[in-house]
C-alpha positions as CSV (number, residue, x, y, z in Angstrom):
1,X,238.8,243.1,140.7
2,X,240.5,240.0,139.8
3,X,239.9,238.4,142.8
4,X,236.1,239.4,142.6
5,X,236.4,237.7,139.3
6,X,237.8,234.8,140.6
7,X,235.5,234.1,143.3
8,X,232.8,234.1,140.5
9,X,234.0,231.6,138.8
10,X,234.9,229.8,142.0
11,X,232.2,229.2,142.5
12,X,230.3,228.2,139.5
13,X,232.7,225.7,138.7
14,X,231.8,224.7,142.7
15,X,227.7,224.4,141.4
16,X,228.8,222.7,138.6
17,X,230.9,220.1,140.3
18,X,227.9,219.7,141.9
19,X,225.1,218.4,140.0
20,X,225.5,215.2,140.1
21,X,222.0,214.1,140.4
22,X,221.1,216.5,136.7
23,X,217.8,216.9,135.0
24,X,216.5,216.9,132.1
25,X,214.4,220.2,132.5
26,X,215.5,222.8,135.0
27,X,213.7,222.9,138.5
28,X,212.4,225.9,140.3
29,X,213.3,225.7,144.4
30,X,211.4,228.2,146.5
31,X,213.9,229.1,149.6
32,X,212.5,230.4,153.1
33,X,214.7,231.4,154.5
34,X,216.5,234.4,157.5
35,X,216.4,238.2,156.7
36,X,220.6,237.8,158.1
37,X,221.4,235.6,155.3
38,X,219.8,237.4,153.2
39,X,222.4,240.0,152.3
40,X,224.5,237.5,151.1
41,X,222.8,234.7,149.6
42,X,221.6,237.7,146.9
43,X,224.8,237.1,145.5
44,X,225.1,233.1,146.0
45,X,221.7,232.4,144.5
46,X,222.5,234.6,141.2
47,X,225.5,232.4,140.6
48,X,224.2,229.3,141.6
49,X,221.6,230.0,138.8
50,X,223.7,230.9,136.9
51,X,225.8,227.3,136.7
52,X,222.6,225.0,137.0
53,X,219.8,227.0,135.0
54,X,217.7,225.2,138.5
55,X,215.1,229.1,139.4
56,X,215.7,230.3,142.5
57,X,212.6,231.5,144.6
58,X,213.6,233.0,147.9
59,X,211.4,234.3,151.0
60,X,213.0,236.5,153.8
61,X,211.7,236.2,157.6
62,X,212.6,236.2,160.9
63,X,213.3,232.9,162.6
64,X,209.6,231.8,164.4
65,X,207.6,233.3,161.2
66,X,209.2,230.8,159.7
67,X,209.4,227.7,161.8
68,X,205.4,229.1,162.4
69,X,204.2,229.2,158.7
70,X,206.6,225.6,157.7
71,X,204.4,223.9,160.8
72,X,201.4,225.3,159.7
73,X,202.1,223.8,156.3
74,X,203.1,226.4,154.1
75,X,204.9,224.7,151.1
76,X,209.7,225.2,150.2
77,X,212.1,223.1,148.9
78,X,214.5,224.4,151.3
79,X,214.2,226.2,154.9
80,X,216.9,228.1,157.2
81,X,216.2,229.4,159.7
82,X,217.4,230.2,163.7
83,X,218.9,226.5,164.9
84,X,216.6,225.7,167.4
85,X,213.1,226.2,164.7
86,X,215.8,223.6,162.4
87,X,215.4,221.1,165.7
88,X,211.5,221.7,166.5
89,X,211.2,221.4,162.3
90,X,212.8,217.6,163.1
91,X,210.7,216.8,165.2
92,X,207.7,217.6,163.2
93,X,209.3,215.6,160.4
94,X,209.6,218.4,158.8
95,X,212.6,218.4,156.9
96,X,214.7,215.4,155.1
97,X,216.1,212.7,157.5
98,X,219.5,213.9,156.3
99,X,219.5,217.3,155.5
100,X,219.7,219.2,157.9
101,X,223.4,221.8,157.5
102,X,224.6,224.3,158.6
103,X,224.5,227.8,156.7
104,X,225.7,230.4,158.6
105,X,226.5,231.9,162.3
106,X,226.2,236.0,163.9
107,X,226.5,237.2,166.9
108,X,223.9,240.7,167.7
109,X,224.9,244.1,167.6
110,X,224.3,247.2,168.6
111,X,223.4,250.3,166.4
112,X,221.7,254.6,166.6
113,X,221.0,256.7,164.8
114,X,223.3,259.0,162.5
115,X,224.5,261.5,164.2
116,X,222.3,260.7,167.7
117,X,225.4,260.4,170.6
118,X,226.7,257.2,170.6
119,X,226.4,255.5,174.1
120,X,229.0,253.6,176.1
121,X,228.1,249.3,175.7
122,X,231.7,248.1,176.2
123,X,230.5,246.2,179.4
124,X,227.0,244.6,180.2
125,X,226.3,247.3,182.7
126,X,227.5,250.3,180.7
127,X,224.3,248.6,177.8
128,X,222.1,247.7,181.5
129,X,221.9,252.0,181.5
130,X,222.2,253.2,177.9
131,X,218.8,250.9,176.7
132,X,217.2,252.4,180.4
133,X,218.5,255.8,179.3
134,X,216.8,255.7,175.4
135,X,214.1,257.0,174.7
136,X,213.1,254.4,172.8
137,X,214.4,250.6,171.7
138,X,214.1,248.9,169.1
139,X,215.4,244.6,168.3
140,X,213.9,242.2,166.1
141,X,211.5,239.8,165.1
142,X,213.2,237.1,164.7
143,X,215.8,234.9,167.0
144,X,217.8,237.5,168.4
145,X,214.9,239.3,169.0
146,X,214.1,236.5,171.2
147,X,217.2,236.3,172.7
148,X,217.8,240.1,173.4
149,X,214.2,239.7,175.6
150,X,216.1,237.3,177.8
151,X,218.7,239.1,178.3
152,X,216.2,242.4,179.6
153,X,214.5,239.8,181.3
154,X,217.7,238.7,183.1
155,X,219.1,242.8,183.6
156,X,215.8,243.3,185.2
157,X,214.7,245.7,183.4
158,X,212.4,243.7,181.5
159,X,209.5,245.2,181.9
160,X,211.0,249.6,181.8
161,X,212.2,248.6,178.6
162,X,208.5,246.9,177.4
163,X,206.9,250.2,177.8
164,X,209.9,251.8,174.6
165,X,209.9,249.1,172.7
166,X,209.0,250.3,168.4
167,X,207.2,247.5,167.5
168,X,209.3,245.7,163.6
169,X,207.5,243.7,161.5
170,X,208.9,239.9,161.4
171,X,212.0,240.0,158.6
172,X,211.6,244.1,159.0
173,X,216.0,245.3,159.5
174,X,215.7,246.6,162.7
175,X,218.3,249.0,161.4
176,X,215.3,250.9,158.8
177,X,213.3,251.4,162.4
178,X,216.1,253.3,164.2
179,X,217.0,255.3,160.6
180,X,213.3,256.8,160.9
181,X,214.1,257.6,164.4
182,X,211.5,255.5,165.7
183,X,213.8,253.2,167.9
184,X,216.7,255.5,169.7
185,X,218.9,252.2,169.4
186,X,218.4,248.8,168.4
187,X,219.7,244.9,168.5
188,X,220.4,243.3,165.7
189,X,221.5,239.9,163.8
190,X,225.8,241.6,162.6
191,X,224.8,241.1,159.3
192,X,221.3,242.5,159.2
193,X,222.1,246.1,160.6
194,X,225.7,246.8,158.9
195,X,223.6,247.4,155.4
196,X,221.2,249.9,156.5
197,X,222.1,253.3,155.7
198,X,220.9,256.0,157.7
199,X,222.1,254.5,160.8
200,X,225.6,254.4,163.7
201,X,226.8,250.2,164.1
202,X,228.2,250.8,167.3
203,X,229.8,247.9,167.8
204,X,228.6,243.6,169.1
205,X,227.3,242.7,171.7
206,X,230.3,242.6,174.8
207,X,231.5,238.9,174.9
208,X,229.4,238.5,179.0
209,X,226.3,238.7,177.2
210,X,226.6,238.4,173.5
211,X,224.5,235.2,172.1
212,X,225.9,233.8,168.5
213,X,223.1,232.8,166.2
214,X,223.2,229.6,164.7
215,X,221.2,229.4,160.9
216,X,220.4,226.1,160.2
217,X,217.6,224.0,158.2
218,X,217.8,221.5,155.3
219,X,215.5,219.5,152.9
220,X,211.5,220.8,153.1
221,X,210.4,216.7,153.5
222,X,207.6,217.6,151.4
223,X,209.8,218.8,148.2
224,X,208.8,218.2,145.8
225,X,212.5,218.7,143.5
226,X,214.9,217.1,146.2
227,X,217.8,216.8,144.1
228,X,218.2,220.6,143.3
229,X,217.1,220.6,146.5
230,X,219.8,219.2,148.0
231,X,222.4,220.6,145.2
232,X,221.3,223.9,146.0
233,X,222.2,222.4,149.9
234,X,225.3,221.9,148.9
235,X,226.4,224.4,147.6
236,X,225.6,227.5,150.0
237,X,227.7,225.4,152.1
238,X,230.5,224.5,150.4
239,X,234.0,226.4,151.4
240,X,233.5,228.8,148.3
241,X,230.2,229.5,149.2
242,X,232.1,230.8,153.1
243,X,234.6,233.6,151.6
244,X,230.6,235.3,150.4
245,X,229.3,234.8,153.7
246,X,231.7,236.1,155.3
247,X,232.6,238.9,152.7
248,X,228.8,239.6,154.1
249,X,229.6,240.4,158.1
250,X,229.0,236.3,158.6
251,X,230.6,233.6,159.5
252,X,231.1,230.0,158.6
253,X,228.7,227.5,160.4
């Protein structure tokens, strides 16, 4: 308990020290971010609000959806998504020059419904056999899902999987689909599988087919609160914030 309190105090102190450009009135900051970092940020953002007096509103979705929304002109102050989406938004001029930052990274994992038989996932071939044996498969509509699709293509089983793929909405945890019994086996970021109840987390993808997604982003070029948004980015990438990131099954970016 003492360690938890101390970490919270350190985080608040860091957030306070980052307020190099204070404003008279509290700022309202909108964050549009990947659902992979949601649990960690639900703990971090209130700490930032308490320390700074700023208000943060966060919306969570998959990286492709975030990229599409920002490209279409949706307003936000801080944007966080899979690295390839960040690079595209930079090319489009949607992020402030020099504001790019890496926030966290995560590998992909596998889960089945709680109480179901646990398939062997110790190798790429074992994963392939488990997927072919499953009656239904789920993967995210985000960054990890795009990779999983390409993985199935390389395995030569894309057509078989497509015919039995369960629907997963942008931002929806794959684990929830598995827990409802809509898919026998599910693939998602480890940080998004671990908090879900009703599933058995089998482990990460084997090293030979693992893919680590870096979640990056920055300050939206159209923000009306550049100082407050920059302070938030600095806070979320500070060493103190990394203790919370790690706690929620993510790795420092």
